[in-house]
C-alpha positions in Angstrom: -43.3 10.8 19.9 -46.4 10.1 17.8 -48.9 12.8 18.0 -52.3 11.6 19.2 -55.0 13.3 21.2 -56.2 10.1 22.9 -53.1 8.8 24.0 -50.2 9.9 26.5 -46.8 8.4 26.1 -45.3 7.5 29.3 -41.8 6.3 29.8 -41.5 2.7 31.1 -39.7 3.4 34.4 -42.0 6.2 35.4 -45.1 3.6 34.8 -43.2 1.0 36.9 -42.5 3.5 39.6 -46.1 4.4 39.8 -47.3 1.0 39.7 -44.9 0.2 42.6 -45.9 3.0 44.6 -49.5 1.9 44.4 -49.2 -1.6 45.3 -46.9 -0.6 48.1 -49.7 2.1 49.4 -52.1 -0.8 48.9 -50.1 -3.1 51.3 -47.6 -5.1 49.5 -43.9 -5.3 51.1 -42.0 -2.6 48.5 -39.8 -5.5 47.0 -42.8 -7.7 46.1 -44.6 -4.5 44.8 -41.8 -3.6 42.6 -41.5 -7.2 41.4 -45.1 -7.0 40.4 -44.7 -3.3 38.9 -41.8 -4.5 36.6 -43.8 -7.1 35.4 -47.0 -4.9 34.7 -45.0 -2.5 33.1 -43.5 -4.9 30.8 -46.8 -6.1 29.7 -47.5 -2.7 28.3 -44.0 -2.2 27.0 -44.8 -5.1 24.6 -48.3 -4.0 23.8 -50.2 -6.5 25.9 -52.2 -3.4 27.3 -55.2 -5.5 28.4 -52.7 -7.1 30.9 -50.7 -4.2 32.2 -51.5 -1.1 34.2 -55.2 -1.3 33.1 -55.2 -4.2 35.8 -53.8 -2.0 38.6 -57.3 -0.8 40.0 -59.0 -3.9 39.9 -56.0 -5.7 41.6 -56.0 -2.9 44.2 -60.0 -3.3 44.7 -59.3 -6.8 45.4 -56.4 -6.2 47.9 -58.4 -3.9 49.8 -61.7 -6.1 49.9 -59.4 -8.9 51.5 -59.8 -11.1 48.4 -55.6 -11.3 48.1 -53.0 -11.8 50.4 -50.5 -9.2 50.7 -48.0 -11.5 52.7 -48.1 -14.8 51.1 -45.9 -17.6 52.1 -45.2 -18.9 48.3 -43.7 -22.3 48.2 -43.3 -25.8 47.0 -45.8 -28.4 48.2 -45.2 -31.2 45.8 -41.3 -31.7 45.0 -40.6 -34.6 42.9 -37.3 -34.2 40.7 -38.6 -32.8 37.5 -42.0 -32.0 38.9 -43.2 -29.8 41.5 -46.3 -27.7 42.5 -46.1 -24.3 44.3 -48.7 -23.1 46.5 -49.1 -19.6 46.1 -50.9 -18.8 49.3 -53.4 -16.4 47.4 -50.7 -13.9 46.6 -50.5 -11.9 43.5 -50.0 -14.2 40.5 -47.0 -12.3 39.3 -45.2 -13.3 42.5 -46.6 -16.9 42.5 -45.8 -17.8 38.8 -42.2 -16.1 38.9 -41.4 -18.3 41.7 -42.7 -21.4 39.8 -40.6 -20.4 36.7 -37.6 -19.9 38.9 -38.0 -23.5 40.4 -38.7 -25.0 36.8 -35.4 -23.5 35.4 -33.4 -24.9 38.4 -35.0 -28.2 37.9 -34.5 -28.3 34.3 -30.9 -27.4 34.7 -30.4 -30.5 36.7 -32.9 -32.9 34.8 -33.0 -31.5 31.4 -36.9 -30.8 31.7 -39.1 -29.7 34.2 -42.7 -29.0 34.8 -43.9 -26.9 37.8 -47.5 -26.0 38.4 -49.2 -23.3 40.6 -52.4 -23.4 42.6 -53.8 -20.8 45.0 -52.3 -18.2 42.6 -54.0 -15.0 40.9 -54.2 -13.2 37.9 -50.4 -12.9 36.7 -50.6 -10.9 33.4 -49.7 -12.0 29.9 -48.7 -15.4 29.3 -45.5 -14.4 27.3 -43.8 -12.6 30.1 -43.3 -16.2 31.8 -42.6 -18.2 28.8 -39.9 -15.8 27.9 -38.0 -16.1 31.3 -36.3 -19.4 30.6 -34.9 -17.8 27.4 -32.1 -15.9 29.4 -30.9 -19.3 30.4 -31.0 -20.5 27.0 -33.9 -22.8 27.6 -37.4 -23.2 26.1 -40.5 -22.1 28.0 -43.9 -23.4 27.5 -46.7 -21.8 29.7 -50.3 -22.7 30.6 -53.1 -21.0 32.6 -56.7 -21.2 33.8 -58.2 -17.9 32.8 -59.8 -15.6 35.9 -63.3 -16.0 34.7 -65.4 -18.3 32.5 -66.1 -16.6 29.1 -66.8 -19.3 27.0 -69.3 -22.4 26.9 -68.4 -25.8 25.6 -68.7 -26.1 22.2 -72.6 -26.3 21.2 -73.6 -25.3 24.7 -74.4 -22.1 26.7 -73.1 -22.4 30.4 -70.2 -20.7 30.9 -68.0 -23.5 32.0 -64.4 -22.6 30.1 -62.4 -19.4 30.2 -59.7 -18.0 27.8 -56.9 -20.5 29.1 -54.0 -19.2 27.5 -50.9 -20.9 25.9 -47.5 -19.4 25.6 -44.3 -20.6 23.9 -40.8 -19.3 23.9 -38.3 -20.6 21.5 -34.6 -19.2 21.6 -32.8 -18.2 18.5 -29.2 -17.3 17.8 -29.2 -14.1 16.2 -32.8 -13.4 14.9 -35.7 -12.5 17.5 -36.6 -15.3 19.7 -40.0 -16.9 18.5 -42.7 -16.1 21.3 -46.1 -17.4 20.7 -48.7 -16.1 23.2 -52.5 -16.8 22.5 -55.8 -17.4 24.4 -57.8 -20.4 23.3 -60.6 -17.9 22.7 -60.7 -15.5 19.6 -59.5 -13.0 21.7 -58.2 -12.6 25.3 -61.0 -11.1 27.7 -58.2 -8.4 28.4 -58.2 -7.2 24.7 -62.3 -6.9 25.5 -61.6 -4.5 28.4 -59.1 -2.6 26.5 -61.4 -2.1 23.6 -64.2 -0.9 25.9 -61.4 1.6 27.7 -60.9 3.1 24.3 -64.4 3.4 23.4 -63.8 0.9 20.3 -65.9 -1.6 18.8 -64.8 -5.3 18.6 -64.3 -7.2 15.2 -66.9 -9.6 14.2 -65.9 -13.1 15.3 -64.7 -12.3 18.5 -68.1 -12.8 20.5 -71.6 -13.9 19.9 -74.7 -13.2 22.0 -77.0 -15.8 23.4 -79.0 -16.1 20.1 -75.8 -16.8 18.1 -75.6 -13.1 16.8 -72.3 -11.2 16.6 -71.6 -9.0 19.6 -69.5 -6.0 18.7 -70.0 -3.4 21.5 -67.4 -4.7 24.3 -69.3 -2.8 27.1 -72.1 -5.5 26.6 -69.7 -8.3 26.8 -71.6 -9.7 29.7 -74.5 -10.4 27.2 -72.7 -13.0 25.2 -69.6 -14.9 25.2 -66.1 -15.5 23.5 -65.6 -18.0 20.4 -63.0 -20.5 20.4 -60.1 -20.5 18.1 -60.8 -23.1 15.2 -64.1 -23.8 16.3 -64.7 -27.3 18.2 -60.8 -27.6 18.0 -60.4 -24.6 20.3 -62.9 -25.5 23.0 -61.0 -29.0 23.1 -57.9 -27.2 23.6 -59.2 -24.7 26.3 -60.2 -27.8 28.0 -57.0 -29.7 27.9 -55.0 -26.5 29.1 -57.6 -26.0 31.9 -57.0 -29.8 32.9 -53.3 -29.2 32.9 -53.1 -25.8 34.5 -55.8 -26.2 36.9 -57.3 -29.7 37.7 -53.7 -31.2 37.8 -52.5 -28.8 40.5 -55.4 -28.7 42.6 -56.6 -25.4 41.3 -60.0 -24.0 40.1 -61.7 -25.3 36.9 -64.9 -25.1 35.3 -67.8 -24.2 37.7 -65.2 -23.7 40.3 -63.5 -20.8 38.7 -64.1 -17.3 40.4 -64.9 -14.3 38.2 -62.0 -12.1 38.9 -63.7 -9.0 37.2 -66.9 -9.3 39.6 -66.0 -11.0 43.0 -63.5 -9.2 44.7 -63.1 -11.1 48.0 -63.4 -15.0 47.0 -60.3 -16.8 46.9 -59.6 -17.7 43.1 -57.4 -20.8 43.4 -55.9 -19.8 40.1 -53.7 -22.2 38.5 -51.0 -22.0 35.9 -48.1 -24.2 34.9 -44.6 -23.8 33.3 -42.6 -26.4 31.3 -39.1 -25.5 30.7 -36.6 -27.5 28.7 -32.8 -27.2 29.0 -31.1 -27.0 25.4 -27.9 -27.9 26.9 -29.4 -31.1 27.7 -29.9 -32.0 23.9 -26.1 -31.4 23.3 -26.9 -29.6 20.4 -28.1 -26.3 21.9 -26.0 -23.8 19.4 -27.1 -26.0 16.3 -30.7 -25.9 17.6 -30.9 -21.9 17.6 -29.0 -21.7 14.3 -31.7 -23.9 12.7 -34.2 -21.6 14.1 -32.4 -18.7 12.4 -32.5 -20.5 9.2 -36.1 -21.3 9.5 -37.0 -17.8 10.6 -35.3 -16.6 7.6 -36.9 -19.1 5.2 -40.4 -18.0 6.7 -39.8 -14.3 6.5 -38.4 -14.5 2.9 -41.1 -16.8 1.4 -43.5 -15.9 -1.4 -46.0 -13.4 -0.2 -49.8 -13.4 -1.1 -50.8 -10.2 -3.3 -51.1 -7.2 -0.8 -49.1 -8.8 1.9 -46.3 -6.5 2.8 -44.4 -8.8 5.4 -44.7 -12.3 6.7 -44.5 -11.9 10.6 -43.2 -14.5 12.8 -44.6 -15.1 16.7 -43.2 -12.5 19.0 -41.6 -10.2 16.2 -44.3 -7.5 16.5 -43.9 -7.4 20.6 -40.3 -7.4 20.0 -40.5 -4.2 18.0 -42.9 -2.7 20.3 -40.6 -3.2 23.2 -37.8 -1.3 21.2 -40.1 1.6 20.2 -41.7 2.1 23.4 -38.6 1.8 25.2 -37.6 5.1 23.2 -40.7 6.8 22.9 -42.7 5.8 25.8 -45.7 3.7 26.5 -49.2 5.1 24.9 -51.8 4.7 27.4 -55.3 6.1 26.7 -56.3 9.4 28.2 -59.5 7.7 29.8 -57.2 5.1 31.3 -55.0 7.8 32.7 -57.7 10.0 34.3 -58.6 6.7 36.3 -54.9 6.2 37.3 -55.1 10.1 38.6 -57.9 9.3 40.8 -56.5 6.3 42.1 -53.5 8.0 42.8 -55.6 10.7 45.0 -57.3 7.9 46.5 -53.9 6.2 47.8 -52.1 9.4 48.8 -49.4 8.5 46.0 -47.6 11.0 43.3 -49.5 11.5 40.1 -48.5 9.5 37.2 -48.5 12.6 34.9 
């Protein structure tokens, strides 16, 4: 393991077991708790540390405050051939979105393509977790979500009406790593801001600005400013469209109706997400497509590089390598976060992570 006094390397299974025990102690049925724990630990395994175990204490605060349903009745409320809407009954987002993806895969197998949205869901972790699920069935996955707090104003404005509204896409390859894009429509996901604060690090210039338009670098002062969209006005437009598709289309919250998940632990968030699944078998050329993806990856990776560029990466490659490395060496968790988790374990009366 790499020597780093500011981090402790924790095996995936130990982290998963700890999260599951904590959620069970908080009131979730054990099966549901372990399903959520697996997805949260997977987030840390791939390096999405702003969406993994760092979210455990906030989730439990919301559960204890009555802001999240531990016994939800998750099911389809709109079911029309290749289209569906799942009502999550205010359950944990990981459970709601996983259910929606499962239905979308089944529908795509029947119709070739399927779109399933969610409403009355909650924060569900990194978008790529759900875009990747169809890969196991030889399918393409595209995921959209409304963020769980508004951190961005419309272009040129100051009122917080939009969130990070992430997009993820997972494209299967034959022998090369699958292409997996996971991005916020802001310059950084707010989870990354929280992770920077937890590690005591500054943000790079360009992530946030204050209300005078000056760069905001201290993540602990993030409430004094707002996130910037990717690509200027184009990112603002993209965030708006994603919110309309993942939120408004499903009868979920968007704009002023979005509840700040970080500050309000009681109000129902009515979070919306959507998954689009394409079955490559419906094209009649699934193998040919995957081989073409391989060739394109090789062409991009082997293309001429700019000076001082050591490697051209494809979307998802670095996460793929992290999963391999962390599976062997353990997942690096900041010591400050571990201290919080130790206190959480004492509060819940469960075994320590350490």
